Kinemage of the C-alpha trace (Angstrom):
@kinemage 1
@onewidth
@group {chain A} dominant
@subgroup {mainchain}
@vectorlist {calphas} color= white
{ca met a 1} P 126.893 -151.728 -88.097
{ca arg a 2} L 126.812 -155.070 -86.318
{ca gly a 3} L 128.406 -153.616 -83.176
{ca arg a 4} L 125.947 -150.736 -83.118
{ca ser a 5} L 122.979 -153.058 -83.339
{ca arg a 6} L 124.319 -155.124 -80.450
{ca ile a 7} L 124.623 -152.047 -78.258
{ca gln a 8} L 121.165 -150.791 -79.092
{ca ser a 9} L 119.720 -154.116 -78.099
{ca his a 10} L 121.070 -153.587 -74.563
{ca ile a 11} L 119.981 -149.964 -74.110
{ca met a 12} L 117.347 -149.710 -71.411
{ca pro a 13} L 114.366 -147.503 -72.218
{ca ala a 14} L 114.173 -144.264 -70.286
{ca pro a 15} L 111.742 -144.313 -67.386
{ca thr a 16} L 108.487 -142.527 -67.965
{ca thr a 17} L 106.465 -140.489 -65.527
{ca glu a 18} L 102.814 -141.551 -65.355
{ca asn a 19} L 100.275 -138.785 -65.582
{ca pro a 20} L 98.023 -138.921 -62.465
{ca met a 21} L 95.097 -137.666 -64.527
{ca arg a 22} L 95.566 -140.583 -66.934
{ca arg a 23} L 95.426 -143.001 -64.004
{ca ile a 24} L 92.140 -141.439 -62.840
{ca leu a 25} L 90.687 -141.657 -66.334
{ca ser a 26} L 91.698 -145.318 -66.620
{ca ala a 27} L 90.091 -146.104 -63.303
{ca gly a 28} L 86.948 -144.285 -64.388
{ca ala a 29} L 86.854 -146.247 -67.643
{ca leu a 30} L 87.156 -149.529 -65.745
{ca leu a 31} L 84.314 -148.534 -63.446
{ca ala a 32} L 82.161 -147.698 -66.452
{ca leu a 33} L 82.938 -151.049 -68.053
{ca ala a 34} L 82.218 -152.839 -64.797
{ca ala a 35} L 78.817 -151.160 -64.644
{ca cys a 36} L 78.101 -152.558 -68.108
{ca gly a 37} L 79.413 -155.991 -67.152
{ca gln a 38} L 82.246 -155.817 -69.702
{ca val a 39} L 85.369 -155.908 -67.540
{ca pro a 40} L 87.644 -158.833 -68.534
{ca gly a 41} L 87.532 -161.441 -65.829
{ca gly a 42} L 84.479 -159.763 -64.261
{ca ser a 43} L 80.816 -160.752 -64.209
{ca gly a 44} L 80.516 -160.082 -67.923
{ca asp a 45} L 82.690 -163.128 -68.631
{ca ser a 46} L 80.626 -165.511 -66.516
{ca pro a 47} L 78.871 -168.114 -68.667
{ca ala a 48} L 75.195 -167.867 -69.457
{ca gln a 49} L 73.229 -170.399 -67.470
{ca leu a 50} L 69.765 -171.896 -67.579
{ca ala a 51} L 67.998 -173.086 -64.462
{ca ala a 52} L 66.462 -176.516 -64.055
{ca gly a 53} L 62.901 -176.403 -65.346
{ca thr a 54} L 63.765 -174.313 -68.420
{ca lys a 55} L 61.931 -175.497 -71.536
{ca val a 56} L 63.558 -175.666 -74.966
{ca gly a 57} L 61.564 -176.075 -78.181
{ca ala a 58} L 62.936 -177.659 -81.353
{ca thr a 59} L 61.852 -179.284 -84.623
{ca phe a 60} L 63.003 -182.696 -85.854
{ca asp a 61} L 65.510 -182.751 -88.700
{ca asp a 62} L 64.204 -186.066 -90.085
{ca ala a 63} L 61.126 -188.242 -89.752
{ca ile a 64} L 60.914 -191.035 -87.165
{ca his a 65} L 59.064 -194.240 -88.106
{ca ser a 66} L 58.569 -197.389 -86.046
{ca arg a 67} L 59.034 -199.537 -89.161
{ca arg a 68} L 62.438 -198.015 -89.984
{ca asn a 69} L 63.946 -196.677 -86.774
{ca lys a 70} L 65.214 -198.879 -83.960
{ca ala a 71} L 65.935 -198.451 -80.259
{ca gly a 72} L 69.450 -197.178 -79.648
{ca glu a 73} L 69.557 -194.935 -82.719
{ca thr a 74} L 70.186 -191.187 -82.518
{ca val a 75} L 67.859 -188.554 -83.960
{ca thr a 76} L 68.305 -184.779 -83.958
{ca ala a 77} L 66.196 -181.647 -83.724
{ca thr a 78} L 67.013 -177.978 -84.360
{ca val a 79} L 66.331 -175.354 -81.698
{ca ala a 80} L 63.628 -173.014 -82.997
{ca ala a 81} L 64.545 -169.790 -81.135
{ca asp a 82} L 67.213 -168.315 -78.852
{ca val a 83} L 66.934 -169.509 -75.270
{ca lys a 84} L 68.102 -166.802 -72.857
{ca asp a 85} L 68.976 -166.841 -69.178
{ca glu a 86} L 67.640 -164.494 -66.498
{ca lys a 87} L 70.142 -161.783 -67.500
{ca gly a 88} L 69.053 -161.866 -71.127
{ca arg a 89} L 72.171 -163.681 -72.321
{ca val a 90} L 71.749 -166.304 -75.033
{ca ala a 91} L 72.538 -169.709 -73.543
{ca ile a 92} L 71.244 -171.822 -76.437
{ca pro a 93} L 71.158 -170.050 -79.809
{ca gln a 94} L 68.608 -170.606 -82.520
{ca gly a 95} L 69.872 -173.314 -84.852
{ca ala a 96} L 71.583 -175.347 -82.127
{ca thr a 97} L 71.181 -179.128 -82.432
{ca ile a 98} L 69.657 -181.370 -79.774
{ca ser a 99} L 70.559 -185.063 -80.008
{ca phe a 100} L 68.130 -187.719 -78.747
{ca arg a 101} L 68.624 -191.437 -78.186
{ca ile a 102} L 65.639 -193.615 -79.085
{ca glu a 103} L 65.111 -195.550 -75.877
{ca ala a 104} L 62.079 -197.497 -77.126
{ca ile a 105} L 59.945 -197.556 -80.279
{ca his a 106} L 57.135 -199.959 -81.188
{ca glu a 107} L 54.091 -199.895 -83.435
{ca ser a 108} L 50.497 -199.934 -82.202
{ca glu a 109} L 49.069 -203.470 -82.315
{ca asn a 110} L 45.401 -202.660 -81.796
{ca lys a 111} L 42.902 -199.827 -81.631
{ca gly a 112} L 43.481 -199.130 -77.955
{ca asp a 113} L 47.280 -199.294 -78.193
{ca pro a 114} L 48.964 -195.865 -78.687
{ca gly a 115} L 52.279 -197.438 -79.636
{ca val a 116} L 55.585 -196.614 -77.978
{ca leu a 117} L 58.151 -193.884 -78.614
{ca arg a 118} L 60.522 -192.803 -75.855
{ca leu a 119} L 63.270 -190.292 -76.606
{ca val a 120} L 66.064 -189.337 -74.205
{ca pro a 121} L 67.823 -185.961 -74.770
{ca gln a 122} L 71.589 -186.489 -74.778
{ca gln a 123} L 73.382 -183.281 -75.706
{ca ile a 124} L 73.181 -179.863 -77.346
{ca ala a 125} L 75.660 -178.722 -80.006
{ca ala a 126} L 76.033 -174.992 -80.693
{ca glu a 127} L 78.741 -172.802 -82.226
{ca gly a 128} L 81.285 -175.596 -82.285
{ca glu a 129} L 80.703 -176.614 -78.655
{ca thr a 130} L 78.833 -179.623 -77.278
{ca tyr a 131} L 77.065 -179.694 -73.914
{ca pro a 132} L 75.763 -182.887 -72.279
{ca ile a 133} L 72.320 -182.289 -70.820
{ca ala a 134} L 70.001 -183.870 -68.273
{ca ala a 135} L 66.527 -183.310 -69.681
{ca ser a 136} L 63.195 -184.966 -70.431
{ca val a 137} L 60.750 -184.743 -73.327
{ca val a 138} L 57.520 -183.080 -72.193
{ca ser a 139} L 55.806 -182.547 -75.550
{ca leu a 140} L 56.074 -184.429 -78.836
{ca gln a 141} L 54.038 -184.231 -82.045
{ca arg a 142} L 53.444 -187.800 -83.243
{ca gln a 143} L 50.764 -189.837 -84.959
{ca leu a 144} L 49.774 -193.379 -85.894
{ca val a 145} L 49.888 -194.407 -89.552
{ca gly a 146} L 47.891 -197.441 -90.724
{ca arg a 147} L 49.471 -200.395 -92.502
{ca lys a 148} L 48.016 -202.627 -95.190
{ca thr a 149} L 46.434 -205.834 -93.857
{ca asn a 150} L 49.141 -208.406 -93.222
{ca ala a 151} L 49.177 -212.116 -92.416
{ca asn a 152} L 48.668 -211.512 -88.727
{ca asp a 153} L 45.622 -209.336 -89.391
{ca ala a 154} L 44.229 -211.996 -91.761
{ca ala a 155} L 44.645 -214.614 -89.050
{ca lys a 156} L 42.666 -212.414 -86.676
{ca val a 157} L 39.880 -212.152 -89.292
{ca gly a 158} L 39.896 -215.931 -89.738
{ca val a 159} L 39.271 -216.422 -86.041
{ca gly a 160} L 36.183 -214.216 -86.285
{ca val a 161} L 34.807 -216.067 -89.325
{ca gly a 162} L 35.390 -219.470 -87.757
{ca ala a 163} L 33.744 -218.451 -84.500
{ca gly a 164} L 30.719 -217.108 -86.392
{ca ala a 165} L 30.351 -220.290 -88.476
{ca leu a 166} L 30.593 -222.448 -85.383
{ca ala a 167} L 27.899 -220.429 -83.641
{ca gly a 168} L 25.640 -220.666 -86.700
{ca gly a 169} L 26.090 -224.451 -86.952
{ca val a 170} L 25.075 -224.915 -83.360
{ca val a 171} L 21.963 -222.802 -83.835
{ca gly a 172} L 20.552 -224.039 -87.123
{ca gly a 173} L 22.592 -226.657 -88.968
{ca thr a 174} L 24.111 -225.964 -92.415
{ca lys a 175} L 22.021 -222.903 -93.204
{ca gly a 176} L 22.771 -221.510 -89.794
{ca ala a 177} L 26.459 -222.147 -90.396
{ca val a 178} L 26.336 -220.083 -93.619
{ca ile a 179} L 24.499 -217.248 -91.916
{ca gly a 180} L 26.827 -217.504 -88.968
{ca gly a 181} L 29.801 -217.445 -91.331
{ca val a 182} L 28.577 -214.228 -92.951
{ca leu a 183} L 28.012 -212.614 -89.587
{ca gly a 184} L 31.351 -213.937 -88.388
{ca gly a 185} L 33.012 -212.447 -91.460
{ca ala a 186} L 31.533 -209.043 -90.673
{ca val a 187} L 32.684 -209.328 -87.086
{ca gly a 188} L 36.096 -210.462 -88.298
{ca thr a 189} L 36.412 -207.483 -90.650
{ca gln a 190} L 35.613 -205.082 -87.847
{ca arg a 191} L 37.999 -207.010 -85.642
{ca ala a 192} L 40.746 -206.611 -88.249
{ca ile a 193} L 40.164 -202.848 -88.282
{ca glu a 194} L 40.434 -202.760 -84.510
{ca thr a 195} L 43.533 -204.980 -84.342
{ca lys a 196} L 45.366 -203.754 -87.440
{ca asp a 197} L 48.964 -202.681 -86.747
{ca arg a 198} L 49.688 -198.969 -87.035
{ca asp a 199} L 53.122 -197.395 -87.065
{ca val a 200} L 54.275 -194.650 -84.735
{ca tyr a 201} L 55.287 -191.752 -86.959
{ca val a 202} L 56.875 -188.356 -86.337
{ca ala a 203} L 57.027 -186.173 -89.447
{ca lys a 204} L 60.098 -184.140 -90.331
{ca gly a 205} L 59.683 -180.663 -88.845
{ca ser a 206} L 57.420 -181.874 -86.013
{ca arg a 207} L 57.832 -179.979 -82.756
{ca val a 208} L 59.393 -181.388 -79.601
{ca val a 209} L 59.802 -179.643 -76.237
{ca ile a 210} L 62.303 -180.688 -73.584
{ca val a 211} L 62.681 -179.485 -70.000
{ca leu a 212} L 66.050 -179.288 -68.247
{ca arg a 213} L 66.352 -181.367 -65.074
{ca gln a 214} L 69.648 -179.742 -64.082
{ca lys a 215} L 71.285 -176.331 -64.497
{ca leu a 216} L 73.017 -175.792 -67.851
{ca leu a 217} L 76.148 -173.647 -68.165
{ca ala a 218} L 76.888 -172.400 -71.683
{ca glu a 219} L 80.633 -171.719 -71.567
{ca arg a 220} L 81.710 -170.280 -74.907
């Protein structure tokens, strides 16, 4: 039995004659697949790509707060819907994750100060793959949240009261100083409202929109 197996292992298979009709059918099938963009190694295998200027919308996975978050930290947002290229291929699927680096974050220090929050898109993660991106934030839902009066705000109020008392003393002696102090206190209270610190806040689920600055190839 061992000798027979050894011989069989060296027997060459008999040559076969290819059916010309089968060759024609195979060629026809390849042409049909090519028309559908499904030929291996053909255009159907080229990666989906997004042109520069494409916008991608997402929602933040966690809140961002100027009292808790610091510059240099990373925050993430989830892509809200499939982003397709010009051929209708999905380049960025719904549920993909965009990572942002907090470049700068600072609370508002007075009524006319909008505060600071600058986010830089870093990469997109989807289906086990990660793509570095060159993009900018063009839309961001954020708000300012008031704080309780702190020592700095109280100092600002004190300046208003003192200035009012001084003005009253110059005008009408002690009584004028009292009246001036009351008026100064009112001015100081309003001043505290205007100068009170407010935190920059982005709620969880808030929308952010980025725009690609360079072409993105989604090779999967």
